[in-house]
PAZAPA-4460 file (N, C-alpha, C; in steps of 0.05 Angstrom, whole numbers, plus 32768, in hexadecimal, padded with zeros to 4 digits):
% residues 129
    n_x    n_y    n_z   ca_x   ca_y   ca_z    c_x    c_y    c_z   seq   type   mol
   7E87   7E5C   802A   7E8A   7E45   8018   7EA8   7E40   8014     1      M     A
   7EB0   7E27   8015   7ECC   7E20   8011   7ED2   7E22   7FF3     2      K     A
   7EEB   7E26   7FED   7EF3   7E29   7FD1   7EED   7E11   7FBF     3      R     A
   7EF0   7DF9   7FCA   7EE9   7DE1   7FBB   7ECC   7DE2   7FB2     4      H     A
   7EBA   7DE8   7FC5   7E9E   7DEA   7FBF   7E98   7E00   7FAA     5      E     A
   7EA6   7E17   7FAE   7EA3   7E2D   7F9B   7EAB   7E25   7F7F     6      A     A
   7EC1   7E15   7F7D   7ECA   7E0B   7F63   7EB6   7DF8   7F57     7      R     A
   7EAA   7DE7   7F67   7E96   7DD4   7F5D   7E7E   7DE4   7F52     8      E     A
   7E75   7DF8   7F61   7E5E   7E08   7F58   7E65   7E19   7F40     9      K     A
   7E7E   7E23   7F3E   7E86   7E32   7F26   7E87   7E20   7F0E    10      A     A
   7E90   7E07   7F12   7E90   7DF4   7EFC   7E73   7DEF   7EF2    11      L     A
   7E61   7DEB   7F04   7E45   7DE6   7EFD   7E39   7DFE   7EEE    12      Q     A
   7E40   7E16   7EF7   7E36   7E2E   7EEA   7E41   7E31   7ECE    13      T     A
   7E5B   7E2F   7ECB   7E68   7E33   7EB1   7E61   7E1C   7E9E    14      L     A
   7E5C   7E04   7EA8   7E54   7DEE   7E98   7E38   7DF4   7E8C    15      F     A
   7E26   7DFF   7E9C   7E0C   7E06   7E92   7E0C   7E1A   7E7B    16      Q     A
   7E1F   7E2D   7E7D   7E20   7E43   7E6A   7E2E   7E3A   7E4F    17      V     A
   7E40   7E27   7E51   7E4F   7E1E   7E39   7E3D   7E12   7E24    18      D     A
   7E3B   7E20   7E0E   7E2B   7E16   7DF7   7E0D   7E19   7DFA    19      G     A
   7E04   7E29   7E0D   7DE7   7E2D   7E10   7DE1   7E4B   7E0F    20      T     A
   7DC8   7E51   7E10   7DBF   7E6C   7E10   7DBE   7E79   7E2C    21      E     A
   7DC4   7E69   7E40   7DC3   7E73   7E5C   7DD7   7E89   7E60    22      L     A
   7DD0   7E9D   7E70   7DE3   7EB1   7E78   7DF1   7EA8   7E92    23      T     A
   7E07   7EB5   7E98   7E14   7EB0   7EB2   7E01   7EB5   7EC9    24      I     A
   7DF2   7ECA   7EC8   7DDF   7ED0   7EDE   7DCA   7EBA   7EE1    25      A     A
   7DBF   7EB0   7ECB   7DAC   7E9B   7ECD   7DB8   7E81   7ED8    26      E     A
   7DCF   7E7A   7ECE   7DDD   7E62   7ED8   7DE4   7E65   7EF5    27      A     A
   7DED   7E7C   7EFD   7DF4   7E81   7F19   7DDC   7E7E   7F2B    28      T     A
   7DC5   7E88   7F22   7DAD   7E85   7F31   7DA5   7E68   7F34    29      E     A
   7DA8   7E58   7F1F   7DA2   7E3B   7F20   7DB4   7E2D   7F34    30      H     A
   7DCD   7E34   7F34   7DE0   7E25   7F45   7DE1   7E30   7F61    31      V     A
   7DE1   7E4A   7F64   7DE6   7E57   7F7E   7DCC   7E60   7F8C    32      M     A
   7DB7   7E64   7F7E   7D9F   7E70   7F8A   7DA6   7E8C   7F94    33      G     A
   7DA0   7E92   7FAC   7DA6   7EAC   7FB8   7DC2   7EAD   7FC5    34      L     A
   7DCF   7E96   7FC8   7DE9   7E95   7FD5   7DFE   7EA3   7FC4    35      E     A
   7E11   7EB1   7FD0   7E26   7EBE   7FC2   7E41   7EB7   7FCF    36      R     A
   7E56   7EB7   7FBF   7E71   7EB1   7FC9   7E84   7EC0   7FB7    37      D     A
   7E97   7ECF   7FC3   7EA9   7EDF   7FB3   7EBB   7ECF   7FA1    38      N     A
   7EC6   7EB9   7FAB   7ED8   7EA8   7F9B   7EC9   7E9C   7F83    39      F     A
   7EB1   7E92   7F89   7EA0   7E87   7F73   7E9B   7E9D   7F5E    40      Y     A
   7E93   7EB5   7F66   7E8E   7ECA   7F53   7EA6   7ED1   7F43    41      D     A
   7EBD   7ED3   7F50   7ED6   7ED9   7F42   7EDD   7EC3   7F2D    42      L     A
   7EDA   7EAA   7F35   7EE0   7E94   7F24   7ECE   7E93   7F0C    43      L     A
   7EB4   7E96   7F10   7EA0   7E94   7EFA   7EA4   7EAC   7EE8    44      V     A
   7EA4   7EC4   7EF3   7EA6   7EDC   7EE2   7EC1   7EDE   7ED4    45      Q     A
   7ED6   7ED7   7EE2   7EF1   7ED8   7ED6   7EF4   7EC4   7EC0    46      G     A
   7EEB   7EAC   7EC4   7EED   7E97   7EAF   7EDC   7E9F   7E97    47      T     A
   7EC4   7EA8   7E9C   7EB2   7EAF   7E86   7EBD   7EC7   7E77    48      H     A
   7EC5   7EDC   7E85   7ECF   7EF4   7E78   7EE8   7EF0   7E68    49      T     A
   7EFA   7EDF   7E71   7F14   7EDA   7E64   7F14   7EC0   7E53    50      N     A
   7EFD   7EB6   7E4C   7EFB   7E9C   7E3F   7F0B   7E9B   7E24    51      M     A
   7F0A   7EB0   7E14   7F18   7EAF   7DFB   7F36   7EAD   7E00    52      E     A
   7F41   7EBC   7E12   7F5E   7EBB   7E18   7F65   7EA0   7E25    53      A     A
   7F54   7E96   7E36   7F58   7E7C   7E43   7F59   7E67   7E2E    54      I     A
   7F45   7E67   7E1B   7F44   7E53   7E06   7F5E   7E54   7DF5    55      D     A
   7F67   7E6C   7DEF   7F80   7E6E   7DDF   7F98   7E61   7DEF    56      E     A
   7F99   7E66   7E09   7FAE   7E5A   7E19   7FAC   7E3B   7E19    57      K     A
   7F93   7E31   7E1B   7F8F   7E14   7E1B   7F96   7E07   7E01    58      L     A
   7F8F   7E13   7DEB   7F93   7E07   7DD1   7FAF   7DFC   7DCC    59      K     A
   7FC3   7E0A   7DD7   7FDE   7E02   7DD3   7FE6   7DEA   7DE3    60      G     A
   7FD5   7DE1   7DF5   7FDB   7DCA   7E07   7FCA   7DB2   7E03    61      H     A
   7FB9   7DB3   7DEE   7FA8   7D9C   7DE8   7FB3   7D8D   7DD0    62      L     A
   7FBF   7D76   7DD6   7FCA   7D66   7DC1   7FB4   7D54   7DB5    63      E     A
   7FB1   7D56   7D9B   7F9D   7D46   7D8C   7F81   7D4B   7D94    64      H     A
   7F7C   7D62   7DA0   7F61   7D6A   7DA8   7F5C   7D88   7DA0    65      W     A
   7F43   7D8E   7D9C   7F3B   7DAA   7D9A   7F29   7DB0   7DB2    66      T     A
   7F26   7DC9   7DB9   7F14   7DD0   7DCF   7EF7   7DC7   7DC9    67      L     A
   7EEF   7DC9   7DB0   7ED4   7DC2   7DA9   7ECF   7DA4   7DAD    68      E     A
   7EE4   7D93   7DAA   7EE1   7D76   7DAC   7EE2   7D6D   7DC9    69      R     A
   7EEC   7D7D   7DDB   7EEE   7D75   7DF7   7ED3   7D72   7E03    70      L     A
   7ED0   7D5E   7E14   7EB7   7D5C   7E23   7EB3   7D76   7E33    71      P     A
   7E9A   7D7F   7E36   7E94   7D98   7E43   7E9F   7D9A   7E5F    72      K     A
   7E9E   7D84   7E6E   7EA8   7D85   7E8A   7EC5   7D8B   7E8A    73      V     A
   7ED5   7D7C   7E7B   7EF2   7D81   7E7A   7EF9   7D9D   7E70    74      E     A
   7EEB   7DA6   7E5C   7EF0   7DC1   7E51   7EEA   7DD6   7E66    75      R     A
   7ED5   7DD3   7E75   7ECE   7DE6   7E8A   7EE2   7DE6   7EA1    76      T     A
   7EEA   7DCE   7EA9   7EFE   7DCC   7EBF   7F18   7DD8   7EB6    77      I     A
   7F21   7DD2   7E9E   7F3A   7DDE   7E94   7F39   7DFC   7E93    78      L     A
   7F23   7E07   7E89   7F20   7E24   7E88   7F22   7E31   7EA3    79      R     A
   7F14   7E25   7EB7   7F15   7E30   7ED2   7F31   7E2F   7EDD    80      M     A
   7F3E   7E18   7ED9   7F59   7E15   7EE4   7F6D   7E28   7ED7    81      A     A
   7F6B   7E2B   7EBD   7F7D   7E3E   7EAF   7F77   7E5B   7EB8    82      V     A
   7F5E   7E61   7EBD   7F58   7E7C   7EC7   7F66   7E80   7EE2    83      F     A
   7F64   7E6D   7EF4   7F71   7E6F   7F0E   7F8F   7E71   7F0B    84      E     A
   7F9A   7E60   7EFA   7FB7   7E5F   7EF7   7FC2   7E79   7EEA    85      L     A
   7FB4   7E83   7ED7   7FBE   7E99   7EC7   7FB7   7EB5   7ED2    86      A     A
   7FA0   7EB7   7EDF   7F96   7ED1   7EE7   7F94   7ED6   7F05    87      Y     A
   7F96   7EC1   7F15   7F94   7EC4   7F32   7FAE   7EBB   7F3E    88      M     A
   7FB5   7EC7   7F55   7FCE   7EC0   7F62   7FCB   7EB8   7F7F    89      E     A
   7FB3   7EB0   7F86   7FAE   7EAB   7FA3   7FAF   7E8D   7FAA    90      D     A
   7FB5   7E7B   7F97   7FB8   7E5F   7F9D   7FCF   7E54   7F8D    91      A     A
   7FDE   7E42   7F99   7FF5   7E35   7F8B   7FEA   7E25   7F73    92      P     A
   7FFB   7E23   7F5F   7FF3   7E13   7F47   7FEC   7DF6   7F4E    93      A     A
   7FFB   7DEB   7F61   7FF6   7DCF   7F68   7FDA   7DCC   7F74    94      S     A
   7FD0   7DDF   7F84   7FB6   7DDE   7F8F   7FA1   7DE1   7F79    95      V     A
   7FA5   7DF3   7F67   7F92   7DF7   7F51   7F90   7DDE   7F40    96      I     A
   7FA7   7DD2   7F3A   7FA7   7DB9   7F2A   7F99   7DA3   7F39    97      M     A
   7F9F   7DA0   7F52   7F92   7D8B   7F62   7F74   7D8E   7F63    98      N     A
   7F6B   7DA7   7F66   7F4E   7DAC   7F67   7F41   7DA5   7F4C    99      E     A
   7F4F   7DAC   7F36   7F44   7DA6   7F1B   7F43   7D87   7F17   100      A     A
   7F57   7D79   7F20   7F57   7D5C   7F1E   7F41   7D50   7F2E   101      I     A
   7F3D   7D5A   7F46   7F27   7D50   7F57   7F0C   7D55   7F4A   102      E     A
   7F08   7D6D   7F3F   7EEF   7D73   7F31   7EEB   7D60   7F1A   103      L     A
   7F00   7D5A   7F0B   7EFE   7D47   7EF4   7EF7   7D2B   7EFD   104      S     A
   7F01   7D23   7F15   7EFA   7D08   7F1F   7EDD   7D07   7F27   105      K     A
   7ED3   7D1D   7F32   7EB7   7D1E   7F3B   7EA4   7D21   7F24   106      T     A
   7EA9   7D33   7F11   7E96   7D39   7EFC   7E9C   7D2D   7EE1   107      F     A
   7EB4   7D23   7EDD   7EBC   7D17   7EC3   7EBB   7CF9   7EC3   108      G     A
   7EC7   7CED   7EAF   7EC8   7CD0   7EAE   7EE3   7CC6   7EB8   109      D     A
   7EE8   7CAC   7EB4   7F00   7C9F   7EBE   7F1A   7CAC   7EB4   110      D     A
   7F1A   7CB7   7E9C   7F33   7CC1   7E90   7F36   7CDF   7E94   111      K     A
   7F21   7CEC   7E9E   7F21   7D0A   7EA0   7F38   7D14   7EB1   112      S     A
   7F3D   7D08   7EC8   7F51   7D13   7EDA   7F6D   7D12   7ECE   113      S     A
   7F74   7CFC   7EC0   7F8E   7CFA   7EB3   7F91   7D0F   7E9D   114      R     A
   7F7B   7D13   7E8D   7F7C   7D26   7E78   7F80   7D42   7E83   115      F     A
   7F70   7D4A   7E96   7F72   7D64   7EA3   7F8E   7D69   7EAE   116      V     A
   7F98   7D54   7EBC   7FB3   7D56   7EC8   7FC8   7D5B   7EB2   117      N     A
   7FC6   7D4C   7E9C   7FDA   7D4F   7E87   7FD9   7D6B   7E7A   118      G     A
   7FC2   7D75   7E74   7FC0   7D8F   7E68   7FC9   7DA5   7E7B   119      V     A
   7FC1   7DA4   7E94   7FC9   7DB8   7EA7   7FE6   7DB7   7EAE   120      L     A
   7FF2   7D9F   7EAE   800F   7D9C   7EB3   801E   7DAB   7E9D   121      S     A
   8016   7DA8   7E84   8024   7DB6   7E6E   8020   7DD4   7E72   122      K     A
   8009   7DDC   7E7A   8003   7DF9   7E7D   8014   7E05   7E94   123      F     A
   8015   7DF7   7EAA   8024   7E02   7EC1   8043   7E01   7EBB   124      T     A
   804C   7DED   7EAC   8068   7DEC   7EA4   806F   7E05   7E93   125      D     A
   805C   7E0C   7E82   8060   7E24   7E71   8061   7E3E   7E82   126      E     A
   804F   7E3F   7E95   804E   7E57   7EA7   8067   7E59   7EB7   127      L     A
   8072   7E43   7EBF   808B   7E43   7ED0   80A3   7E4D   7EC0   128      A     A
   80A3   7E49   7EA6   80BA   7E51   7E96   80B8   7E6D   7E8C   129      N     A
***
């Protein structure tokens, strides 16, 4: 499975879990069936396990928004991207940002990609300093 597809499936899995009673295992089964992918597993487990720390990192970059008010798609995309940017070192920040923007174009509304780009730009600027 290519990384872009793994990110799409991770988004679908984490989206299902956000605010529901579903477990990661149940959501993974719905999205992946019996198929397995290491990058997908790392992205889903890492984002879910580190969600509190990721949310704290995100809060400082949301102007006039709270995490709770964000649409679920954007919140999930941002969480995944921040996990990759902050905890993984195998892809350049520009690739991670581009992937997040593409996911927001596919799964979000007309304004999603600009919003995701703005938040992640602030986050990557902070990481660079």
